[in-house]
C-alpha positions as CSV (number, residue, x, y, z in Angstrom):
1,M,77.7,61.5,-71.5
2,Q,76.2,62.9,-68.3
3,V,76.2,62.0,-64.6
4,W,72.9,60.5,-63.4
5,K,71.6,59.5,-60.0
6,H,69.2,56.5,-59.6
7,R,67.0,56.5,-56.5
8,L,66.7,53.0,-55.2
9,D,63.7,53.9,-53.1
10,T,61.6,55.3,-55.9
11,G,63.3,54.0,-59.0
12,A,63.6,57.6,-60.3
13,D,66.5,58.6,-62.5
14,V,67.8,62.2,-62.1
15,Q,70.3,63.8,-64.5
16,L,72.8,65.8,-62.5
17,T,75.2,67.3,-65.1
18,S,74.3,69.1,-68.3
19,E,77.8,70.0,-69.6
20,S,79.1,66.4,-69.7
21,G,80.1,64.0,-66.9
22,F,82.1,60.9,-66.7
23,D,83.4,58.5,-64.0
24,P,81.5,60.0,-61.0
25,I,82.6,59.3,-57.4
26,E,80.6,60.4,-54.3
27,S,82.3,62.3,-51.5
28,T,82.7,60.5,-48.2
29,D,80.1,62.7,-46.6
30,G,77.6,62.0,-49.4
31,K,77.1,65.6,-50.3
32,T,79.2,66.0,-53.4
33,I,79.8,64.1,-56.7
34,Y,83.3,64.5,-58.2
35,Y,83.6,63.6,-61.9
36,T,85.6,64.1,-65.0
37,R,84.5,65.1,-68.5
38,F,85.2,62.8,-71.5
39,Y,86.5,65.5,-73.9
40,E,88.0,68.0,-71.4
41,A,90.8,67.5,-68.9
42,G,90.0,68.4,-65.3
43,L,88.1,67.4,-62.2
44,W,84.6,68.9,-61.5
45,K,82.1,68.7,-58.6
46,I,78.4,69.0,-58.3
47,P,76.1,68.8,-55.2
48,V,74.5,65.3,-54.9
49,D,71.1,66.8,-55.2
50,G,72.0,68.9,-58.3
51,G,73.2,72.5,-58.7
52,P,76.1,74.3,-60.3
53,E,78.9,72.3,-62.0
54,T,82.2,73.6,-60.6
55,L,85.7,73.0,-61.9
56,V,87.9,71.9,-58.9
57,I,91.2,71.0,-60.6
58,P,91.9,72.4,-64.1
59,G,93.8,70.2,-66.5
60,R,94.1,67.1,-64.4
61,P,93.5,64.3,-64.7
62,Q,94.3,64.5,-68.4
63,I,92.0,63.2,-71.1
64,G,92.2,59.4,-71.3
65,F,93.0,59.1,-67.6
66,W,89.5,59.8,-66.4
67,G,89.4,57.1,-63.7
68,H,92.7,58.1,-62.2
69,F,91.3,60.1,-59.3
70,A,90.0,59.1,-55.9
71,V,88.1,60.8,-53.1
72,A,89.1,60.6,-49.4
73,R,87.8,62.5,-46.4
74,P,90.7,65.0,-46.4
75,G,90.8,65.6,-50.2
76,L,91.2,64.3,-53.7
77,Y,94.1,62.2,-55.1
78,F,94.7,62.4,-58.8
79,L,97.2,61.5,-61.5
80,D,99.3,64.1,-63.3
81,A,100.3,62.0,-66.3
82,D,102.4,64.9,-67.8
83,A,104.6,65.6,-64.7
84,Q,108.3,65.5,-65.4
85,P,110.5,63.5,-65.1
86,R,107.7,60.9,-64.5
87,P,104.0,60.9,-63.8
88,T,102.9,61.8,-60.2
89,L,100.0,61.1,-57.9
90,D,99.0,64.5,-56.4
91,F,96.8,65.5,-53.5
92,Y,94.3,68.3,-53.5
93,N,93.5,69.4,-49.9
94,L,89.8,70.3,-49.6
95,A,90.4,72.6,-46.6
96,T,93.3,74.6,-48.1
97,Q,92.5,74.1,-51.8
98,R,96.3,73.4,-52.3
99,I,97.8,70.7,-54.5
100,S,100.9,68.8,-53.3
101,P,102.7,65.8,-54.9
102,V,102.4,62.5,-53.0
103,L,104.3,60.0,-55.2
104,T,106.3,59.8,-58.4
105,L,105.4,56.7,-60.3
106,D,108.1,54.3,-61.5
107,E,106.2,53.6,-64.8
108,H,103.5,55.3,-66.8
109,P,99.9,54.2,-66.0
110,N,97.7,52.8,-68.7
111,R,95.3,55.2,-70.4
112,L,91.7,54.2,-70.5
113,Q,92.0,51.9,-67.4
114,P,90.8,53.5,-64.2
115,S,93.3,52.5,-61.6
116,L,93.3,54.7,-58.5
117,S,91.6,54.1,-55.1
118,V,92.2,55.5,-51.6
119,T,90.9,54.6,-48.2
120,E,88.3,57.0,-46.7
121,D,90.9,58.4,-44.2
122,G,93.4,59.0,-47.0
123,K,96.1,56.9,-45.4
124,S,96.5,54.2,-48.1
125,I,96.4,54.6,-51.8
126,Y,96.0,51.8,-54.4
127,F,97.1,52.2,-58.0
128,A,98.1,50.2,-61.0
129,Q,100.9,51.0,-63.4
130,Y,102.2,49.3,-66.5
131,D,105.0,46.9,-65.5
132,R,106.4,43.9,-67.3
133,Q,104.8,41.8,-64.6
134,S,101.5,42.1,-62.7
135,V,101.9,43.9,-59.4
136,I,99.6,45.7,-57.0
137,K,101.4,48.3,-54.9
138,M,100.1,49.8,-51.7
139,M,101.3,53.0,-50.0
140,E,100.6,53.8,-46.4
141,F,100.7,57.3,-44.8
142,T,101.6,58.0,-41.3
143,E,100.2,60.8,-39.2
144,K,102.3,63.9,-39.2
């Protein structure tokens, strides 16, 4: 499994990763692709036109939770499924390169089901978790 780019104008396919790539998401400025690896926990990045593959967040999201990350202008949101006492959604600030918890989940998210999205400005997060009923939850951030 690798990350590929398909050029709509030329029809050309370009392989971006060589060390494995899964579940790619483009940055809001269109310059970087963030992705996970199928058999290795963590979040990587690569320039959209190719280049070195760089580990951004080691160990998270965990294997099986590949789609549990989202890209916003200020940074990356991702799941820490092993956080105690319950899983958390964390934020990686691109400017400071620091991680901070955002939300502790009431229930565990489902493995193998990508379920995290965020607005471009990073003020609203959408996620799914396993409940006894179907529910979509929204969280809104206010300016600090």
